[in-house]
N, C-alpha and C positions, 0 to 999 in steps of 0.2 A: 824685644819689640822693635819693629821697624819704625824709624823716625821719618818725618816729612822733610823734603829738600829745603835748604835755607834760601830765603828770598834775597834778591839783590838789594843791598842797603842804599845803592845810589839811585834806585828807581823811586823817585819822589812821588810819582803818580799812582803807585800801587797802594793797595789798602793795607800793606804790612810794613813796607820800608819807610813810609812817610806818614805824617799826621801826628797829632798830639796823643792819640790813643793807640799808637802802634805797639804791637806785641812781638816785635822782631827779635829781641834778645833771647827769647825762649818760645817754645811751641807747646801747646797743650795737646797731649796725646789722648788716645782712646781710653786710657786708664785714669785720666784726670790728674796726672802728676806732671810737674814742670821739669823738663830736662833741657840742658844745653848741649848743642852738638859738639862743641869743643871750647876749651877756655880761650884759645887763640882767636877763634872766630867771634867769640863774645867780646873780647877786648878790641878786636878790629872794628866791630860794629859800633861799640861805644865810642871809640876814638873818632871814627868817621862822623858819627852824629854830633860829637862835641865840637869837632872842627867846623862842621857846617853851621852850628849854632854860633860859634865865636866870631865868625866872619861878619856877623851883624853888629850894628851899633846898639848901644843901650837905649838910645833915643828912638830906635826903630819900633814903631808900634807892633809890627809883626813879631819881633823878637820877644817882647813882653807877653804877647798873646801865646806864643809857643811855650814859653816857660810856664805859664799858667796851665797850659794843656798838659805839659809833662808832669806837673804836680798832681793834676787830676788823674793822669795815667797811672802814676805810682799808687795812688789811693785805690784805684780800680783793681790793680793787680793784687794788692793786699787783700781786699774783700773777696776777690775771685779765688785766691788761694785758699782762703778760709772756707768758702763754699764748696770748692772742689774736694777738699779733704774730707768732707762729711757725706759725700755721695758715694753710693756703691758702684762698683765697676760693672758696666753692662757687658752682655755677651756680644760676640762679633756679629750676630744676626740682628742686633737691635738697630733701630733707625735713629739717627741723631738729627737734631734740628738746631738752627742758629737763630739768634735774635740780634738784628742790627741795632747798634747803639750810636746815635748821632752825636756829633761833637757840639759843644756849646755854640750858640749863635754868635758870630763875630761882630764886633762893633763897626761902626761906619768908618770906612777907609777911603783915601783919595784914589786908590786903584783897586782892581778886582782882586778879592782874596782867593786863596787856594780853595779848591773844592773840598768839602767836608770829607774827612777820612772815616772809614768804617772798620770796625774791629769785629771779627767773627768770634762769638763766644759759644762754645760747644757745651751742651749738657744732655744727659740721657733722658729718654722718654720711654714710657711703658708701651708694650706692644698694643696694636689696635684691638679694641674691644668689639668682638663680633656679637651681633644681636642674636640672642637665643630665644627660642619659643618658651613662653610662660605656661606652665602646667598648673591647672587648678588643683589645689590641695584637697585631699579627701577629708571631709568633715564628718566625724562620727555622729551617730544619732544620740549617743550618750557617752559621757566622759566623766571620770573622777576628777573633780576640781582640785581636791587635795593633792593628788599626784601631779597635776598640771602646775600648781604653784611650787611644789617641791623641785620639779625639774627645771623651772625657770631660773636662770642665772642672773644675778644682779649686774647691771652695767653702770658705766660712769654717768650716763645721762639720766637713768631712772633709778630711784632708790630701790633697795631690795624689797620684794613683795612679802607681805606678812603671811604667816603660815595659816592654812585653812583650819577653821574650827572643826572639832570632831562631829561626824554625822551620827546623831544619837536617836533621832526620831524620823518618822516618815515625813517626806516633804522638806527635809533639811537642805537638799540640793537647791530647791527653789529659793530658800532664804539666803543661802550663800551667794547665789548668782546675783541677788539684788544688791548685796553689800559690796561685792568686788567690782573692780573697774571694768571688767568685761565678763561676759557670760559664755561659757563653753557648753555645747551640747544643745539639747532641745530647748526652745524658748519656753518661758513659763506661761502657763495658761492664765487668761484674764479671769479674775474672780467676778462673777456676775451676781448681782443682788436680786433675789427673788422679789417680784413685784407684789404689792398688797393683794390680798385675796379678793377684794371687791373689784379689781380691774379685770378687763377682758384680756386674757393671756392664754397661751398654749399650756394646757394642763399637763401635757406629756413632758414638757421641759422643766416644769417647776413642781413636780410631784414629790412630796416628802416621803420618807420611808415609813414613818409611823404617823398616826393621827395625832394632831396637836392636842394637848390636854385642855379640856373645857371647850372643844370646838362644838358649835351649834349654829343653826340658822332658823329662819322663821317657818320652815316646812319640816323640820326634823321630827316633830311630834305627830305629824299627820300621816306618816307612812312608816311601815315597819323597817324599810331599808333607807329611810330618810337620813339618819345620822352617818351613813357611809358615803354620801355623795356631797358635792359642793355645787349648788345651783348656779348656773351661769347668769350673768346679768341679762335683762330683757332687751337684748340688742335687736332682735328681730320681731319685736312686738307689733310694729306698724309697718311691716315690710310690704313693698308694692309687688304687684303680680309680675311686672316686667323684670324684676330683680330676683326671681325665683325660677328654678328649673326642676323638672322631674327626672333629669338624667342622673343615674346612679352608677358611676363606673365600677366595674367588677374588681379593679385593683384596690379601690378604697372600701367598697362595700362588698366584701367577699361573700360568695355563695356558701351554702351549708356544706361542710365536708362530710365524708362517710361517717366519721365519728360523731357528727352532729354536735350537740352542746356539751359533750363530754371531752372535747378537745380544748384543753385549757388555753393553749396559745391562740386558738381561733376565737375563743370567748373574749380574750383580752382585746381583740380588734373590734368588738361591738360597741365600744364607747364612742362618744361623739368625736368627729374630726374637727380640727381647728382650721378655720378659713381666715386668712389675713385680709385686712382691709374691710371697708364698709360695703354693704351690698349695693351693687350698681348693675346696669344692664350688661356691662362687660365682665363683671365679677358676680355671677349669679350664685345664689345659695341653694343647695339641694333641699328638697322638701323633707328629707329625713332629718335634717339638722334643725327643723322648726319645732320639733317636739320638746315639751317642757315638763318638768316634774309637777309644776302647779296645775297644768291642764290635766295630767293623769290623775292627780288627787281629786280634783273637782269632778271628773268623770266617774271615779270610783265612788265618791260620796253620793252623787245623784243616783247612780244605778243601785247602790245599796239601799237607799230610801225606797226606791220602787220595788226592790226585792222584798223588803220587809212588809210593805203593804200587800204585795201579792201573796206572801205566805199567810198573812192574817186575813186575806179575803177582802181587803178594803180598797183595792186598786180599781179604779173606774177607767175603762178603755175609752179613749177619745174617738169620735166619729169624724173621719176626714171628709170634707166636702170640696177639697181642692180639685182642680181640673187635671185630667190625666195627661201625661206627657205624650205627645204624638210620636208615631214611629219615625225612624230616621232623624230624630232630633237628639242632639247631643250638646250639652252645655257643660263646660268644665273650667277649672281655674287651678292655679298653682299655689298662690298665697291664700291661706285660709281667711275668710272674712270673720271678724269678731262680731258676734251677735249677743246682745244683752250681756256684754262684758264676759262672755264665755268663749274660751278657745277650744277648738276641737282636738280630738286625738286621731292618730293615723291608723288606718286599716288597709289590708291588701286582699284582693280577690284571689282565692285559692281553688275555687270550684264554681262551675257555671251550670251544673246539671241538677240543681235543686228546684224543680218545678219551674215557676216563672221568676225565680229569684236566683241569687248567687250567695256563696259562703265567703265570709270575710274573716281574716285573721289579724289579731292585734300586732302592731309593730313596735310597741313599747313594753319592755319587761316590767316597768313600774306600774303598768295598768293591770297586769294579770298576776304578778308576784307580790307576795308569796301565797296569798290566800284567796285569790279571785280567779279560779279556773273557769268559772262560768262566763267570764269576759274574754276568754281565749279566742273562741270562734262564735260569731253571731251571724244572723241572716239578714240579707238586704232584699226586701220584697217590694212589690208594687205599691204597697201602702205607705212607703216612706216618702217624705216630702223633700224635694230639692230646694235648698235655701237660695240658690241662684235664680230660679224661675218661679218658686212657690207652687210648683206643680207636683202631682203624685207620680211616682214610678219612674221608669227609664226604659229605653229600648235595649232589651237583653242581647240582641244580635250585635250591638255596638260595644259590648263589654267583653273584655278579654281577660284571661288569667294573668295575674301579676299586675293588674291595674290597681292604682292607689286611690283611696277614698278617704275624705275627711268626714268623721262621724261626730255629731254634736250631742245627740241624746239617743237613748234606747227606750224600748218598751217591751213588755213580756210577749212571748209568742202565744199562739192559741193553745198549744200543748201545755205551756206553763200556767195559763189561766184555768185550764181544766184540772190538771193534777200538778200543782206547784211543787210539792215536796219531792215526788219521785223524779220529776223533770229536772229539778235543781240537782239532785244527787247524780242523775245520769249525765248532766252537762259538766259536772266536776270530775268525771272519771278521766284520768290522764290518757291522752291520745298518743298513740305511736306515730301517727301522721294526722295532718289536718284534713285529710280527704276520706276519713272513715264514713262509710255510708250508714252505719248503724248508730251514729252519734245523734244525740238529742241536744237541742239548743234552747236555752232559757230566754235569751234576749234576741230582739230584732231591732233593726235601725229605725229610728223615728225621724230624724232630720240628718241630712248628709249633703255633701258636695263632691262631685267627681273631680279628679285631678287630671289635668291635660297629660295624655300619655306621650312618651318619647318615641316618636315614629322614626323608623329607619329611613334615611334619605334615598337609599337604593332599593329597588324591588327585589324580592326573593323568588327563586325558581322552585316550583313544586311539581309533583307528579300525581295524577289522579289514580287512586288505587281501587276505588269502587264507586258505583253509581247506585243511588237509591231511587227506585221508580215508584210512582203511585198514579193509578188510573192512566197508564200509558205516557206519563210525563215524568221528567227528572225533577224531583223535589229538592234534593240535596245530594252532595257527594263528599267523599273523604279524600283528602290529599295530604301528602307528606312534603314538607318544605325543609329546605336546608337550615340547619341549626335547631330544628324542633325535635324534641325527643319522641314524639308520638304523632299519630295522624290527627288532622284537624277537620272538623265538620264545617262545611261551607254551605250556606243557604242562598237562594236566589237574591235575597235582599243585599247581600255583600258583593254580588257580581255586577260588573259594568255591562255585561251583555247576556243574551239568553243562553240557556244551557242545552238547547236542542242539538247543537253541533259538538257537544262534548262527548268523549268516549274514554274508555279505560286506557291508562298509561299515556294520556295526552299531557303536554306541558302547559303549565299556567304560571302567570306572574301575579304576585300579590304584594301589597304594601304591609309590612310587618312592623312590630314594635321591638325596640331594642331590649335585649335580655337584661334582667336585673335580679338582684338577690331577693330571696324570700325569708331571710333571717330576721329574727326579732332582736332589736337592739336596745341599748340603754339610752335614755334621753338626757342624762346628766353625767358628768365625769366624776370619778371617785375623789375622795379627799386625800388619800394617801395610797402608797403601794400596799400597805396592810389591808386597807379597805377594799382595794381592787381585787386582791386575792380572795378575800372573804365573799365578795359579790360573785366572783366566778364559781366558788364552791356552792353558794346558795342556788345559783342557776342550774348547776349540775344536779343538785338534789331535787329541784323543782321538776325537771323533766325526767328524772329517774323514777319518781314515785308512781 
């Protein structure tokens, strides 16, 4: 190995030949070993240094200072040799650095002291660390914690991890992850406690698999299907009209599929929808959610009393003296008013060609099932009294199919008063559709309230397909509108202008109502999944008979 050139020992201003911490007798090479160039040069250097020191007097403060420095230098060399011997030899490409070591601060002298000497001390250093891009480690969705702890090696800083307990039952991974210092894999789900049954909660989230033993409620004995449901709290008992809406979105209130009530998955969607928050003008409640089991039971019991009196010939028809509702008059509401502590039930218009009246269909399965088919479809005639105006009848031209009606009470039809037994038997025949022209009806509406329809904000475009003339003038016409399955009959009372300029295939604009479902729904949620499946099976049997 090539050595470095020997410095001049007479040069007292250099950092190697002079100074108390001079390392001139030897040089530290790249391999950190101390070598002498030659014994002669070492002896010459020592003799010259000794001669230079002996020229001074013992009383000279500089001489004592230098002797102290030489003693410090010898101690430094010994410690340096010990450090050098324990360091590995670097490669030729490694970069070295030096650390300057200052000499002790000299004491106050009458003249300027020599400048402090510096000794260069070489030591190896590691190559520069270049910054590397950090890669995010892939975290598996599931991982065996037992293997993870077995593969983990104990370190000096952390004690060895305990072995994982054997996984013997379902959900043991969740229990292990709670006891260990860290959790590997999917985080454990939070266990939610089901709220008490008397609270207003989403029944879909807290529905048990089986009906609890001994479950009952105050309406369980008053309806054949009562033990299978859990009545909701009367949250909407005194709801205001501005907090209610007749809008029934088709994604929540699905229309009847081709399989009708034999489609089990569709029948499961007929239970009430849970709506968060209290009813407000910005959080309106659909009228379909205002039906209750208690109202259905009261309606069934009152109608059954009238039915028994009619069959016995004891029913006395009341003579209405109320004023007739004028034409083009329409009064409606969304929230049903409570009259004599009686809540109404919900019906829907399914046909408008029944003389001067319309045909209504019940919208609660607890009203008609399982033994009251006579309440499935009833008649709304001009003798019924509107509870909002206390007037008889309604303007038939302002009533449309799928309009909703609140019904408070019923009375027998004229056919039922003349022949009650046969009319009752004919009204209980299962209907393939609600629009059968040969059907007979036992009940008609006594008191009612129309529900405000949900009008489409944009007009619909239609085409006139035929004109109906009478005495040289157009009395009415048929038109087909977008979104309507069949032609609609339009009378002059519905038009904003005369019909004289109308011709076949002309375009017309009309204000239409938003489409809604005609399905009959449940007014209360089931008590369990077992009860839900049983109710679905009972509904299938009811419409199959």
